[in-house]
MARBA-3410 file (N, C-alpha, C, O; in Angstrom, 1 decimal):
192
2.2,-40.7,66.4,2.4,-41.5,65.3,1.1,-42.2,64.9,0.3,-42.6,65.7 ~ 0.9,-42.3,63.6,-0.4,-42.9,63.1,-0.2,-44.4,63.0,0.8,-44.9,62.6 ~ -1.3,-45.1,63.4,-1.3,-46.6,63.2,-1.6,-47.0,61.8,-2.3,-46.3,61.1 ~ -1.0,-48.1,61.4,-1.3,-48.6,60.0,-2.7,-49.0,59.9,-3.3,-49.6,60.8 ~ -3.3,-48.7,58.7,-4.7,-49.1,58.5,-4.7,-50.5,57.9,-3.9,-50.8,57.1
-5.6,-51.3,58.5,-5.8,-52.7,58.0,-6.9,-52.8,57.1,-7.9,-52.1,57.2 ~ -6.8,-53.7,56.1,-7.9,-53.9,55.1,-9.1,-54.6,55.7,-9.0,-55.4,56.6 ~ -10.3,-54.1,55.3,-11.5,-54.8,55.7,-11.7,-56.1,55.0,-11.0,-56.3,54.0 ~ -12.5,-57.0,55.4,-12.7,-58.3,54.8,-13.1,-58.1,53.3,-12.7,-58.9,52.4 ~ -13.9,-57.1,53.0,-14.4,-56.9,51.6,-13.2,-56.4,50.7,-13.0,-56.9,49.6
-12.4,-55.5,51.3,-11.2,-55.0,50.6,-10.2,-56.1,50.3,-9.6,-56.2,49.3 ~ -10.0,-57.0,51.3,-9.1,-58.1,51.2,-9.5,-59.1,50.1,-8.7,-59.5,49.4 ~ -10.8,-59.4,50.0,-11.3,-60.3,49.0,-11.1,-59.7,47.6,-10.8,-60.4,46.7 ~ -11.4,-58.4,47.5,-11.2,-57.7,46.2,-9.7,-57.8,45.8,-9.4,-58.1,44.6 ~ -8.8,-57.5,46.7,-7.4,-57.6,46.4,-6.9,-59.0,46.0,-6.1,-59.1,45.1
-7.4,-60.0,46.7,-7.1,-61.3,46.3,-7.5,-61.7,44.9,-6.8,-62.4,44.2 ~ -8.7,-61.2,44.5,-9.2,-61.5,43.1,-8.3,-60.8,42.1,-8.0,-61.4,41.0 ~ -7.8,-59.6,42.4,-7.0,-58.8,41.4,-5.6,-59.5,41.4,-5.0,-59.7,40.3 ~ -5.1,-60.0,42.5,-3.8,-60.6,42.5,-3.7,-61.9,41.8,-2.7,-62.3,41.3 ~ -4.9,-62.7,41.8,-4.9,-63.9,41.1,-4.8,-63.8,39.6,-4.2,-64.6,38.9
-5.2,-62.6,39.0,-5.2,-62.4,37.6,-3.9,-61.8,37.1,-3.7,-61.7,35.9 ~ -3.0,-61.4,37.9,-1.8,-60.8,37.5,-0.6,-61.8,37.5,-0.6,-62.8,38.2 ~ 0.4,-61.5,36.7,1.6,-62.3,36.6,2.7,-61.5,37.2,2.9,-60.3,36.8 ~ 3.5,-62.0,38.1,4.6,-61.3,38.7,5.6,-61.0,37.6,5.8,-61.7,36.7 ~ 6.3,-59.8,37.7,7.2,-59.4,36.7,8.4,-60.3,36.5,9.0,-60.4,35.5
8.8,-60.9,37.6,10.0,-61.8,37.5,9.8,-63.0,36.6,10.7,-63.5,36.0 ~ 8.5,-63.4,36.3,8.2,-64.5,35.5,8.2,-64.1,34.0,8.1,-65.0,33.1 ~ 8.1,-62.8,33.7,8.1,-62.4,32.3,9.5,-62.5,31.8,10.4,-61.8,32.3 ~ 9.7,-63.2,30.7,11.0,-63.3,30.1,11.5,-62.0,29.5,10.7,-61.3,28.9 ~ 12.7,-61.6,29.8,13.3,-60.4,29.3,14.0,-60.6,28.0,14.7,-61.7,27.8
13.9,-59.7,27.1,14.7,-59.8,25.8,16.2,-59.4,26.2,16.4,-58.5,26.9 ~ 17.1,-60.1,25.6,18.5,-59.8,25.9,18.9,-58.4,25.3,18.5,-58.0,24.2 ~ 19.7,-57.7,26.1,20.1,-56.3,25.7,21.4,-56.5,24.9,22.4,-57.1,25.4 ~ 21.4,-55.9,23.7,22.7,-55.9,22.9,23.7,-55.0,23.6,23.3,-54.0,24.2 ~ 25.0,-55.2,23.4,26.0,-54.4,24.0,26.0,-53.0,23.5,26.3,-52.1,24.3
25.6,-52.8,22.3,25.6,-51.4,21.7,24.4,-50.6,22.3,24.5,-49.4,22.3 ~ 23.4,-51.2,22.9,22.2,-50.5,23.4,22.4,-50.2,24.9,21.7,-49.4,25.5 ~ 23.5,-50.8,25.5,23.7,-50.5,26.9,24.0,-49.0,27.1,24.6,-48.4,26.2 ~ 23.6,-48.5,28.2,23.9,-47.1,28.5,25.4,-46.9,28.7,26.0,-47.7,29.4 ~ 25.9,-45.8,28.2,27.3,-45.5,28.4,27.5,-44.9,29.8,26.5,-44.4,30.4
28.6,-45.1,30.4,28.8,-44.5,31.7,28.6,-43.0,31.6,28.8,-42.4,30.5 ~ 28.2,-42.3,32.7,27.9,-40.9,32.6,29.0,-40.0,32.1,28.7,-39.0,31.4 ~ 30.2,-40.3,32.3,31.3,-39.5,31.8,31.5,-39.5,30.3,32.1,-38.6,29.7 ~ 30.9,-40.5,29.6,31.1,-40.7,28.2,29.9,-40.3,27.4,29.9,-40.3,26.2 ~ 28.8,-39.9,28.0,27.6,-39.5,27.3,27.7,-38.1,26.7,28.2,-37.2,27.4
27.3,-38.0,25.5,27.2,-36.7,24.8,28.3,-35.8,24.9,28.2,-34.6,25.1 ~ 29.5,-36.3,24.9,30.7,-35.5,24.9,31.0,-34.8,26.3,31.8,-33.8,26.3 ~ 30.4,-35.3,27.3,30.7,-34.7,28.6,31.9,-35.4,29.2,31.9,-36.6,29.4 ~ 32.9,-34.6,29.6,34.1,-35.2,30.1,33.9,-35.4,31.6,32.8,-35.1,32.2 ~ 34.9,-35.9,32.3,34.9,-36.1,33.7,34.8,-34.8,34.4,35.3,-33.8,33.9
34.2,-34.8,35.6,34.0,-33.6,36.3,34.4,-33.8,37.8,33.9,-34.8,38.4 ~ 35.2,-33.0,38.3,35.6,-33.1,39.7,35.0,-32.0,40.5,34.8,-30.9,40.0 ~ 34.7,-32.2,41.8,34.2,-31.2,42.6,35.2,-30.0,42.7,36.4,-30.2,42.9 ~ 34.7,-28.8,42.5,35.6,-27.6,42.5,36.1,-27.2,41.1,36.6,-26.1,40.9 ~ 36.0,-28.1,40.1,36.4,-27.8,38.8,35.4,-26.9,38.1,34.2,-27.0,38.3
35.9,-25.9,37.3,35.0,-25.0,36.6,34.5,-25.6,35.3,35.2,-26.5,34.7 ~ 33.3,-25.3,34.9,32.8,-25.7,33.6,33.5,-25.1,32.4,34.0,-24.0,32.5 ~ 33.7,-25.9,31.4,34.4,-25.4,30.2,33.6,-24.5,29.4,34.1,-23.5,28.7 ~ 32.3,-24.7,29.4,31.4,-23.9,28.5,30.6,-22.8,29.4,30.3,-23.1,30.5 ~ 30.4,-21.7,28.8,29.6,-20.7,29.4,28.1,-21.1,29.4,27.7,-21.6,28.3
27.4,-21.1,30.4,26.0,-21.5,30.4,25.2,-20.5,29.5,25.4,-19.2,29.6 ~ 24.3,-20.9,28.7,23.5,-20.1,27.9,22.3,-19.6,28.7,21.7,-20.4,29.5 ~ 21.9,-18.4,28.5,20.7,-17.9,29.2,19.8,-17.2,28.2,20.2,-16.9,27.1 ~ 18.6,-16.9,28.7,17.7,-16.2,27.8,17.4,-14.8,28.2,16.3,-14.2,28.0 ~ 18.3,-14.2,28.9,18.1,-12.8,29.4,18.3,-11.9,28.2,19.1,-12.1,27.3
17.5,-10.8,28.2,17.6,-9.8,27.2,18.9,-9.0,27.3,19.2,-8.6,28.4 ~ 19.6,-8.9,26.2,20.9,-8.1,26.3,20.6,-6.6,26.7,19.4,-6.1,26.5 ~ 21.5,-5.9,27.2,21.4,-4.5,27.6,21.1,-3.6,26.4,21.3,-4.1,25.2 ~ 20.6,-2.4,26.6,20.2,-1.5,25.6,21.4,-1.2,24.7,21.3,-1.2,23.5 ~ 22.6,-0.9,25.3,23.7,-0.5,24.5,24.2,-1.7,23.6,24.6,-1.5,22.5
24.1,-2.9,24.1,24.4,-4.1,23.2,23.5,-4.2,22.1,23.9,-4.5,20.9 ~ 22.2,-4.1,22.3,21.2,-4.2,21.3,21.4,-3.1,20.2,21.2,-3.3,19.0 ~ 21.6,-1.8,20.7,21.8,-0.8,19.7,23.1,-0.9,18.9,23.2,-0.5,17.8 ~ 24.1,-1.5,19.6,25.4,-1.7,18.9,25.3,-2.8,17.8,25.9,-2.7,16.7 ~ 24.4,-3.7,18.0,24.1,-4.8,17.0,23.1,-4.4,15.9,22.9,-5.2,15.0
22.4,-3.3,16.1,21.4,-2.9,15.2,22.1,-2.5,13.8,23.2,-2.0,13.8 ~ 21.4,-2.8,12.7,22.0,-2.5,11.4,22.1,-0.9,11.2,21.3,-0.2,11.8 ~ 23.1,-0.5,10.5,23.2,0.9,10.2,22.3,1.3,9.0,22.5,0.7,7.9 ~ 21.4,2.1,9.2,20.4,2.5,8.2,20.7,3.8,7.5,20.1,4.2,6.5 ~ 21.8,4.5,8.0,22.1,5.8,7.4,23.5,5.7,6.7,24.1,4.6,6.7
23.9,6.8,6.2,25.2,6.8,5.5,26.3,6.5,6.5,26.4,7.0,7.6 ~ 27.2,5.5,6.1,28.2,5.0,7.1,29.2,6.1,7.5,29.7,6.1,8.6 ~ 29.5,7.0,6.6,30.5,8.1,6.9,29.8,9.0,8.0,30.5,9.4,9.0 ~ 28.6,9.4,7.8,27.9,10.2,8.8,27.7,9.5,10.1,27.8,10.1,11.2 ~ 27.4,8.2,10.0,27.2,7.4,11.2,28.5,7.3,12.0,28.5,7.5,13.3
29.7,7.2,11.4,31.0,7.1,12.0,31.2,8.5,12.7,31.7,8.5,13.8 ~ 31.0,9.6,12.0,31.2,10.9,12.6,30.3,11.1,13.8,30.7,11.7,14.8 ~ 29.0,10.7,13.7,28.1,10.8,14.8,28.5,10.1,16.0,28.5,10.6,17.1 ~ 28.9,8.8,15.9,29.4,8.0,17.0,30.6,8.6,17.7,30.8,8.4,18.9 ~ 31.5,9.3,16.9,32.7,9.9,17.5,32.4,11.3,18.0,33.4,11.9,18.5
31.2,11.8,18.0,30.8,13.1,18.5,31.2,14.2,17.6,31.3,15.3,18.1 ~ 31.5,14.0,16.3,31.9,15.0,15.4,30.7,15.8,14.8,30.9,16.9,14.3 ~ 29.5,15.2,14.9,28.3,15.9,14.4,27.7,16.6,15.6,27.6,16.0,16.7 ~ 27.2,17.8,15.5,26.5,18.5,16.5,25.0,18.3,16.4,24.5,18.5,15.3 ~ 24.4,18.0,17.5,22.9,17.9,17.5,22.3,19.2,17.2,22.7,20.2,17.7
21.2,19.2,16.4,20.5,20.5,16.1,19.5,20.8,17.1,19.0,22.0,17.2 ~ 19.1,19.9,18.0,18.1,20.1,19.0,18.3,19.1,20.1,18.9,18.0,19.8 ~ 17.9,19.4,21.3,18.0,18.4,22.4,16.9,18.5,23.4,16.3,19.6,23.5 ~ 16.6,17.4,24.0,15.5,17.4,25.0,16.1,16.6,26.2,16.8,15.6,26.1 ~ 15.9,17.2,27.4,16.3,16.6,28.6,15.2,16.0,29.4,14.3,16.7,29.8
15.2,14.7,29.5,14.1,14.0,30.2,14.4,13.6,31.7,13.6,12.9,32.3 ~ 15.5,14.2,32.2,15.9,14.0,33.6,14.7,14.2,34.5,14.0,15.3,34.4 ~ 14.5,13.4,35.5,13.5,13.6,36.5,12.1,13.4,36.1,11.2,13.6,37.0 ~ 11.8,13.1,34.9,10.4,12.9,34.5,10.0,11.4,34.7,10.9,10.5,34.7 ~ 8.8,11.2,35.0,8.3,9.9,35.1,8.1,9.3,33.6,8.1,10.1,32.7
7.8,8.0,33.5,7.5,7.5,32.2,6.3,8.1,31.6,6.3,8.4,30.4 ~ 5.3,8.4,32.4,4.0,9.0,31.9,4.3,10.4,31.4,3.6,10.9,30.5 ~ 5.2,11.1,32.0,5.5,12.5,31.5,6.5,12.5,30.3,6.3,13.3,29.4 ~ 7.4,11.6,30.4,8.5,11.6,29.4,8.0,11.1,28.0,8.4,11.7,27.0 ~ 7.1,10.2,27.9,6.7,9.6,26.6,6.0,10.7,25.8,6.4,10.8,24.6
5.0,11.4,26.2,4.4,12.4,25.3,5.4,13.6,25.0,5.3,14.1,23.9 ~ 6.3,13.9,25.9,7.3,14.9,25.6,8.2,14.5,24.5,8.5,15.3,23.6 ~ 8.6,13.2,24.5,9.5,12.7,23.5,8.8,12.7,22.2,9.4,13.1,21.1 ~ 7.6,12.2,22.1,6.8,12.2,20.9,6.7,13.6,20.3,6.9,13.8,19.1 ~ 6.3,14.6,21.1,6.2,16.0,20.7,7.5,16.5,20.2,7.6,17.2,19.1
8.6,16.3,20.9,9.9,16.7,20.5,10.4,16.2,19.1,10.8,16.9,18.3 ~ 10.2,14.9,19.0,10.6,14.2,17.7,9.8,14.8,16.6,10.3,15.0,15.5 ~ 8.5,14.9,16.8,7.6,15.4,15.7,8.0,16.8,15.3,8.1,17.1,14.1 ~ 8.2,17.7,16.3,8.6,19.1,16.0,9.9,19.2,15.3,10.1,19.9,14.3 ~ 10.9,18.3,15.7,12.2,18.3,15.1,12.1,17.8,13.7,12.8,18.4,12.8
11.3,16.8,13.4,11.1,16.3,12.1,10.5,17.3,11.2,10.9,17.5,10.0 ~ 9.5,18.0,11.6,8.8,19.0,10.8,9.7,20.2,10.5,9.5,20.9,9.5 ~ 10.6,20.5,11.4,11.6,21.6,11.2,12.7,21.2,10.3,13.5,22.1,9.9 ~ 12.8,20.0,9.9,13.9,19.5,9.0,15.2,19.1,9.7,16.2,19.0,9.0 ~ 15.2,19.0,11.0,16.4,18.6,11.8,16.7,17.2,11.4,15.8,16.4,11.2
18.0,16.9,11.3,18.5,15.5,11.1,19.0,14.8,12.3,18.7,13.7,12.5 ~ 19.8,15.5,13.2,20.3,14.9,14.3,19.9,15.6,15.6,20.0,16.8,15.8 ~ 19.2,14.9,16.5,18.8,15.4,17.7,19.3,14.6,18.9,19.7,13.4,18.7 ~ 19.4,15.2,20.1,19.9,14.5,21.2,18.8,14.4,22.3,18.1,15.3,22.6 ~ 18.6,13.1,22.7,17.7,12.8,23.8,18.4,12.4,25.0,19.1,11.4,25.0
18.4,13.3,26.1,19.1,13.0,27.3,18.1,12.3,28.3,17.1,12.8,28.6 ~ 18.5,11.1,28.7,17.7,10.4,29.6,18.3,10.3,31.0,17.6,10.1,32.0 ~ 19.6,10.5,31.1,20.3,10.3,32.4,20.6,8.8,32.5,20.0,8.0,31.9 ~ 21.6,8.5,33.4,22.0,7.1,33.6,21.0,6.4,34.5,21.0,5.1,34.5 ~ 20.3,7.1,35.3,19.3,6.5,36.2,19.9,6.3,37.6,21.1,6.3,37.8
19.0,6.2,38.5,19.4,6.0,39.9,19.5,4.5,40.2,18.7,3.7,39.8 ~ 20.5,4.1,41.0,20.6,2.7,41.5,19.7,2.6,42.7,20.1,3.0,43.9 ~ 18.5,2.1,42.6,17.6,2.0,43.7,17.1,0.6,43.8,16.8,0.0,42.8 ~ 17.0,0.2,45.0,16.4,-1.1,45.3,15.3,-0.9,46.2,15.5,-0.7,47.4 ~ 14.1,-1.0,45.7,12.9,-0.8,46.6,12.5,-2.0,47.4,11.5,-2.0,48.0
13.3,-3.1,47.3,12.9,-4.3,48.0,11.8,-5.1,47.4,11.3,-6.1,48.1 ~ 11.4,-4.8,46.2,10.3,-5.5,45.5,10.8,-6.9,45.1,12.0,-7.1,44.9 ~ 9.8,-7.8,44.8,10.1,-9.1,44.3,10.6,-9.0,42.9,11.5,-9.7,42.5 ~ 10.0,-8.1,42.1,10.5,-7.8,40.7,11.6,-6.8,40.8,11.3,-5.6,41.2 ~ 12.8,-7.1,40.3,13.8,-6.1,40.3,13.6,-4.9,39.4,13.0,-5.1,38.3
14.0,-3.7,39.8,13.9,-2.5,39.0,15.2,-2.3,38.2,16.3,-2.3,38.9 ~ 15.1,-2.0,36.9,16.3,-1.8,36.2,16.9,-0.4,36.5,16.2,0.5,36.9 ~ 18.2,-0.3,36.3,18.9,0.9,36.5,18.6,1.8,35.3,18.9,1.4,34.2 ~ 18.1,2.9,35.5,17.8,3.9,34.4,16.6,3.4,33.6,16.7,2.9,32.4 ~ 15.4,3.6,34.1,14.2,3.2,33.4,14.0,3.9,32.1,13.6,3.3,31.1
14.2,5.2,32.1,14.1,6.0,30.9,15.1,5.6,29.9,14.8,5.5,28.7 ~ 16.3,5.3,30.3,17.4,4.9,29.4,17.0,3.7,28.7,17.4,3.5,27.5 ~ 16.3,2.8,29.3,15.9,1.5,28.7,14.6,1.7,27.9,14.4,1.0,26.9 ~ 13.8,2.6,28.2,12.5,2.8,27.6,12.5,3.6,26.3,11.8,3.4,25.4 ~ 13.4,4.6,26.3,13.4,5.6,25.1,13.7,4.9,23.8,12.9,5.2,22.8
14.6,4.0,23.7,14.8,3.3,22.4,13.6,2.5,21.9,13.3,2.4,20.7 ~ 12.9,2.0,22.9,11.6,1.2,22.5,10.6,2.2,22.0,9.9,1.9,21.1 ~ 10.4,3.3,22.7,9.5,4.3,22.3,9.8,4.8,20.9,8.9,5.1,20.1 ~ 11.1,5.0,20.6,11.5,5.5,19.3,11.2,4.5,18.1,11.1,4.9,17.0 ~ 11.0,3.3,18.5,10.6,2.2,17.5,9.1,2.0,17.4,8.7,1.1,16.6
8.3,2.8,18.1,6.9,2.6,18.1,6.2,3.6,17.1,6.9,4.6,16.7 ~ 5.0,3.4,16.8,4.4,4.0,15.7,4.2,5.5,15.6,4.5,6.0,14.5 ~ 3.9,6.3,16.5,3.8,7.7,16.0,5.1,8.3,15.5,5.0,9.2,14.6 ~ 6.2,7.9,16.0,7.5,8.5,15.6,8.4,7.5,14.9,9.4,8.0,14.3 ~ 8.2,6.3,14.9,9.1,5.3,14.2,9.3,5.6,12.7,10.5,5.5,12.3
8.3,6.1,12.0,8.6,6.4,10.6,9.5,7.6,10.4,10.1,7.8,9.3 ~ 9.7,8.4,11.4,10.5,9.6,11.3,12.0,9.3,11.7,12.9,10.0,11.3 ~ 12.2,8.2,12.4,13.5,7.9,13.0,14.3,7.0,12.0,13.7,5.9,11.6 ~ 15.5,7.4,11.7,16.3,6.5,10.8,17.3,5.7,11.7,17.5,4.5,11.3 ~ 17.9,6.3,12.7,18.9,5.6,13.5,18.9,6.1,14.9,18.7,7.3,15.2
19.2,5.2,15.9,19.3,5.5,17.3,20.6,4.9,17.7,20.9,3.7,17.5 ~ 21.4,5.7,18.4,22.7,5.2,19.0,23.1,5.9,20.2,22.7,7.1,20.4 ~ 23.8,5.3,21.2,24.2,6.0,22.4,25.1,7.2,22.0,25.9,7.1,21.0 ~ 25.0,8.2,22.7,25.7,9.5,22.5,27.2,9.3,22.8,27.6,8.5,23.7 ~ 28.0,10.2,22.2,29.4,10.3,22.6,29.5,10.9,24.0,28.6,11.6,24.4
30.6,10.7,24.6,30.8,11.1,26.0,30.6,12.7,26.1,30.1,13.1,27.1 ~ 31.1,13.4,25.1,30.9,14.9,25.2,29.5,15.3,25.1,29.2,16.5,25.4 ~ 28.6,14.5,24.6,27.2,14.8,24.6,26.3,14.0,25.6,25.1,14.1,25.5 ~ 26.9,13.4,26.5,26.2,12.7,27.6,26.5,11.2,27.7,26.0,10.6,28.7 ~ 27.2,10.6,26.8,27.6,9.2,26.9,26.4,8.3,27.1,25.5,8.3,26.3
26.5,7.4,28.1,25.5,6.4,28.3,24.2,6.9,28.8,23.2,6.2,28.9 ~ 24.2,8.2,29.1,22.9,8.8,29.6,22.2,9.6,28.6,21.3,10.4,28.9 ~ 22.6,9.4,27.3,21.9,10.2,26.2,21.9,9.3,24.9,22.7,8.4,24.8 ~ 21.1,9.7,24.0,21.0,9.0,22.7,21.0,10.0,21.6,20.4,11.1,21.6 ~ 21.7,9.7,20.5,21.6,10.4,19.2,20.4,9.8,18.5,20.3,8.6,18.4
19.6,10.6,18.0,18.5,10.2,17.1,18.6,10.9,15.8,18.5,12.1,15.7 ~ 18.9,10.1,14.8,19.1,10.6,13.4,17.8,10.4,12.7,17.3,9.3,12.5 ~ 17.2,11.6,12.3,15.9,11.6,11.7,15.9,11.5,10.2,16.9,11.9,9.5 ~ 14.9,11.0,9.6,14.7,10.9,8.1,14.5,12.4,7.6,14.2,13.3,8.4 ~ 14.7,12.5,6.3,14.4,13.8,5.7,12.9,14.0,5.7,12.1,13.1,5.3
12.5,15.2,6.0,11.0,15.5,6.0,10.6,15.7,4.5,11.3,16.2,3.7 ~ 9.4,15.1,4.2,9.0,15.1,2.8,8.0,16.3,2.6,7.5,16.4,1.5
END
């Protein structure tokens, strides 16, 4: 255990001079507090009701997590003909070409996708299928979590980037008969 440190005579003299110039807070007169300015009890502040231990919160907590790919694509505006879009989502339109990115790394898949979209666009194809797979559920024990289906999350972002973004009109998850959550329909613009 450490012993308390005592002030030296010089430090004590300095402290006494400082203490002589100060006024204790108890001697400073306080302004009276109006009843309306008093703090409300915690249960009445900002519409918060009483809370008991074990009781569930009435409101869902808001978070800033990025929504999933399928949620973002579902909320994206429809840029194509609504009738064709409806047929496409129900699997009634057949893709004119497809690419399977299963088993590829991000470094391999990105140039393959760019090349495929470019070739399909120059051939005049309108609907193509990009198969990404659903992804493996792997936990490598890293501090940063790895998302399920890295390609599935990355492909829509790549389709919105510059070499191929001007060619793409609409991206949506594929119908179950064309791969479901493991594939995307990519509706291309008309080649000029």
